[in-house]
FIKOLZA-1660 file (N, C-alpha, C; in steps of 0.1 Angstrom, whole numbers, plus 5000, padded with zeros to 4 digits):
% residues 77
   i   px   py   pz ch aa at
   1 5008 4988 5000  A  X  N
   1 5000 5000 5000  A  X CA
   1 5009 5012 5000  A  X  C
   2 5004 5023 4993  A  X  N
   2 5011 5035 4994  A  X CA
   2 5002 5047 4993  A  X  C
   3 5006 5058 4998  A  X  N
   3 4998 5071 4998  A  X CA
   3 5006 5081 4990  A  X  C
   4 4998 5091 4985  A  X  N
   4 5004 5102 4977  A  X CA
   4 4998 5115 4983  A  X  C
   5 5007 5124 4987  A  X  N
   5 5002 5137 4992  A  X CA
   5 5009 5148 4984  A  X  C
   6 5002 5158 4980  A  X  N
   6 5007 5170 4973  A  X CA
   6 5008 5181 4983  A  X  C
   7 5020 5186 4986  A  X  N
   7 5022 5198 4994  A  X CA
   7 5025 5210 4984  A  X  C
   8 5026 5222 4990  A  X  N
   8 5028 5234 4982  A  X CA
   8 5041 5232 4974  A  X  C
   9 5052 5227 4979  A  X  N
   9 5065 5226 4973  A  X CA
   9 5070 5212 4970  A  X  C
  10 5062 5202 4973  A  X  N
  10 5068 5188 4972  A  X CA
  10 5056 5178 4971  A  X  C
  11 5060 5167 4965  A  X  N
  11 5051 5155 4965  A  X CA
  11 5057 5145 4975  A  X  C
  12 5049 5139 4983  A  X  N
  12 5053 5129 4993  A  X CA
  12 5046 5116 4990  A  X  C
  13 5054 5106 4987  A  X  N
  13 5049 5092 4985  A  X CA
  13 5053 5084 4997  A  X  C
  14 5044 5077 5004  A  X  N
  14 5047 5069 5015  A  X CA
  14 5044 5054 5011  A  X  C
  15 5054 5046 5011  A  X  N
  15 5052 5031 5009  A  X CA
  15 5052 5024 5022  A  X  C
  16 5041 5017 5025  A  X  N
  16 5040 5009 5037  A  X CA
  16 5044 4995 5035  A  X  C
  17 5051 4989 5044  A  X  N
  17 5055 4975 5044  A  X CA
  17 5042 4967 5049  A  X  C
  18 5035 4961 5040  A  X  N
  18 5023 4954 5043  A  X CA
  18 5025 4942 5053  A  X  C
  19 5037 4937 5054  A  X  N
  19 5039 4926 5063  A  X CA
  19 5043 4931 5077  A  X  C
  20 5046 4944 5078  A  X  N
  20 5049 4950 5091  A  X CA
  20 5063 4948 5096  A  X  C
  21 5072 4943 5087  A  X  N
  21 5086 4940 5091  A  X CA
  21 5095 4953 5091  A  X  C
  22 5092 4962 5082  A  X  N
  22 5100 4974 5081  A  X CA
  22 5092 4987 5083  A  X  C
  23 5099 4997 5086  A  X  N
  23 5093 5011 5087  A  X CA
  23 5088 5016 5073  A  X  C
  24 5079 5025 5073  A  X  N
  24 5074 5031 5061  A  X CA
  24 5086 5038 5054  A  X  C
  25 5086 5038 5041  A  X  N
  25 5096 5045 5033  A  X CA
  25 5089 5057 5026  A  X  C
  26 5095 5069 5028  A  X  N
  26 5089 5081 5022  A  X CA
  26 5098 5085 5010  A  X  C
  27 5092 5089 4999  A  X  N
  27 5099 5096 4988  A  X CA
  27 5093 5110 4988  A  X  C
  28 5102 5119 4990  A  X  N
  28 5098 5134 4990  A  X CA
  28 5105 5140 4979  A  X  C
  29 5097 5145 4969  A  X  N
  29 5103 5150 4957  A  X CA
  29 5098 5165 4954  A  X  C
  30 5108 5173 4952  A  X  N
  30 5105 5187 4947  A  X CA
  30 5111 5189 4934  A  X  C
  31 5112 5201 4929  A  X  N
  31 5117 5203 4915  A  X CA
  31 5132 5199 4914  A  X  C
  32 5140 5201 4924  A  X  N
  32 5154 5199 4923  A  X CA
  32 5159 5186 4929  A  X  C
  33 5153 5180 4939  A  X  N
  33 5158 5169 4945  A  X CA
  33 5148 5158 4949  A  X  C
  34 5152 5146 4951  A  X  N
  34 5144 5136 4957  A  X CA
  34 5150 5131 4969  A  X  C
  35 5142 5130 4980  A  X  N
  35 5147 5125 4993  A  X CA
  35 5140 5112 4996  A  X  C
  36 5148 5102 5000  A  X  N
  36 5143 5089 5004  A  X CA
  36 5145 5089 5019  A  X  C
  37 5134 5087 5027  A  X  N
  37 5135 5088 5041  A  X CA
  37 5128 5076 5048  A  X  C
  38 5135 5070 5058  A  X  N
  38 5130 5059 5066  A  X CA
  38 5134 5060 5080  A  X  C
  39 5125 5058 5089  A  X  N
  39 5128 5059 5103  A  X CA
  39 5136 5047 5108  A  X  C
  40 5147 5049 5116  A  X  N
  40 5155 5039 5121  A  X CA
  40 5153 5038 5136  A  X  C
  41 5146 5027 5141  A  X  N
  41 5143 5026 5155  A  X CA
  41 5155 5025 5164  A  X  C
  42 5166 5020 5159  A  X  N
  42 5178 5018 5167  A  X CA
  42 5185 5031 5170  A  X  C
  43 5185 5041 5161  A  X  N
  43 5191 5054 5163  A  X CA
  43 5180 5064 5167  A  X  C
  44 5168 5061 5166  A  X  N
  44 5157 5070 5169  A  X CA
  44 5157 5082 5160  A  X  C
  45 5162 5080 5147  A  X  N
  45 5163 5091 5138  A  X CA
  45 5159 5086 5124  A  X  C
  46 5156 5096 5115  A  X  N
  46 5154 5092 5101  A  X CA
  46 5167 5091 5094  A  X  C
  47 5168 5080 5085  A  X  N
  47 5179 5079 5076  A  X CA
  47 5174 5086 5063  A  X  C
  48 5182 5095 5057  A  X  N
  48 5178 5103 5046  A  X CA
  48 5189 5102 5035  A  X  C
  49 5184 5099 5023  A  X  N
  49 5193 5099 5011  A  X CA
  49 5188 5110 5002  A  X  C
  50 5197 5118 4996  A  X  N
  50 5193 5128 4987  A  X CA
  50 5198 5125 4973  A  X  C
  51 5189 5124 4963  A  X  N
  51 5193 5121 4949  A  X CA
  51 5187 5131 4940  A  X  C
  52 5191 5131 4927  A  X  N
  52 5185 5140 4917  A  X CA
  52 5173 5133 4911  A  X  C
  53 5164 5141 4905  A  X  N
  53 5152 5134 4898  A  X CA
  53 5157 5125 4888  A  X  C
  54 5168 5128 4881  A  X  N
  54 5173 5118 4870  A  X CA
  54 5177 5105 4876  A  X  C
  55 5184 5105 4888  A  X  N
  55 5188 5093 4894  A  X CA
  55 5175 5085 4898  A  X  C
  56 5165 5092 4903  A  X  N
  56 5152 5085 4906  A  X CA
  56 5146 5079 4894  A  X  C
  57 5146 5086 4883  A  X  N
  57 5141 5080 4870  A  X CA
  57 5149 5068 4866  A  X  C
  58 5162 5068 4868  A  X  N
  58 5171 5057 4865  A  X CA
  58 5167 5045 4873  A  X  C
  59 5165 5047 4886  A  X  N
  59 5161 5036 4895  A  X CA
  59 5148 5029 4891  A  X  C
  60 5138 5038 4888  A  X  N
  60 5125 5032 4883  A  X CA
  60 5127 5025 4870  A  X  C
  61 5134 5030 4860  A  X  N
  61 5136 5024 4847  A  X CA
  61 5143 5011 4849  A  X  C
  62 5153 5010 4858  A  X  N
  62 5161 4998 4859  A  X CA
  62 5154 4986 4864  A  X  C
  63 5142 4988 4870  A  X  N
  63 5134 4976 4874  A  X CA
  63 5130 4968 4862  A  X  C
  64 5129 4973 4850  A  X  N
  64 5125 4966 4838  A  X CA
  64 5136 4962 4829  A  X  C
  65 5149 4963 4833  A  X  N
  65 5160 4961 4825  A  X CA
  65 5168 4948 4828  A  X  C
  66 5174 4943 4819  A  X  N
  66 5184 4932 4821  A  X CA
  66 5197 4938 4825  A  X  C
  67 5207 4930 4828  A  X  N
  67 5220 4934 4832  A  X CA
  67 5226 4942 4821  A  X  C
  68 5233 4953 4824  A  X  N
  68 5239 4962 4814  A  X CA
  68 5240 4976 4818  A  X  C
  69 5244 4985 4810  A  X  N
  69 5245 4999 4812  A  X CA
  69 5236 5007 4803  A  X  C
  70 5228 5016 4809  A  X  N
  70 5218 5023 4801  A  X CA
  70 5217 5038 4804  A  X  C
  71 5212 5046 4795  A  X  N
  71 5208 5060 4797  A  X CA
  71 5193 5061 4796  A  X  C
  72 5187 5069 4805  A  X  N
  72 5173 5072 4804  A  X CA
  72 5172 5086 4797  A  X  C
  73 5165 5087 4786  A  X  N
  73 5164 5100 4779  A  X CA
  73 5149 5104 4780  A  X  C
  74 5147 5117 4782  A  X  N
  74 5134 5123 4783  A  X CA
  74 5131 5130 4770  A  X  C
  75 5120 5126 4763  A  X  N
  75 5117 5133 4751  A  X CA
  75 5109 5145 4754  A  X  C
  76 5115 5157 4750  A  X  N
  76 5108 5170 4752  A  X CA
  76 5096 5171 4742  A  X  C
  77 5085 5176 4747  A  X  N
  77 5073 5177 4738  A  X CA
  77 5073 5191 4732  A  X  C
% end
């Protein structure tokens, strides 16, 4: 299950672990950056990764690829 929220300056996607083994994963995306955030109960803090929107697109596209090296190109309309 996941939720999508639209804020003034960002979109927040929260993916819930339906088996309850792991904490929720949040993807927080604005125009310049994508943040991946997950709570760590051992440190009582959020772990945060900051990537670019292009890196995020690469990760999504890679789910459908076989082994190799690829470029993701966006076609401008």
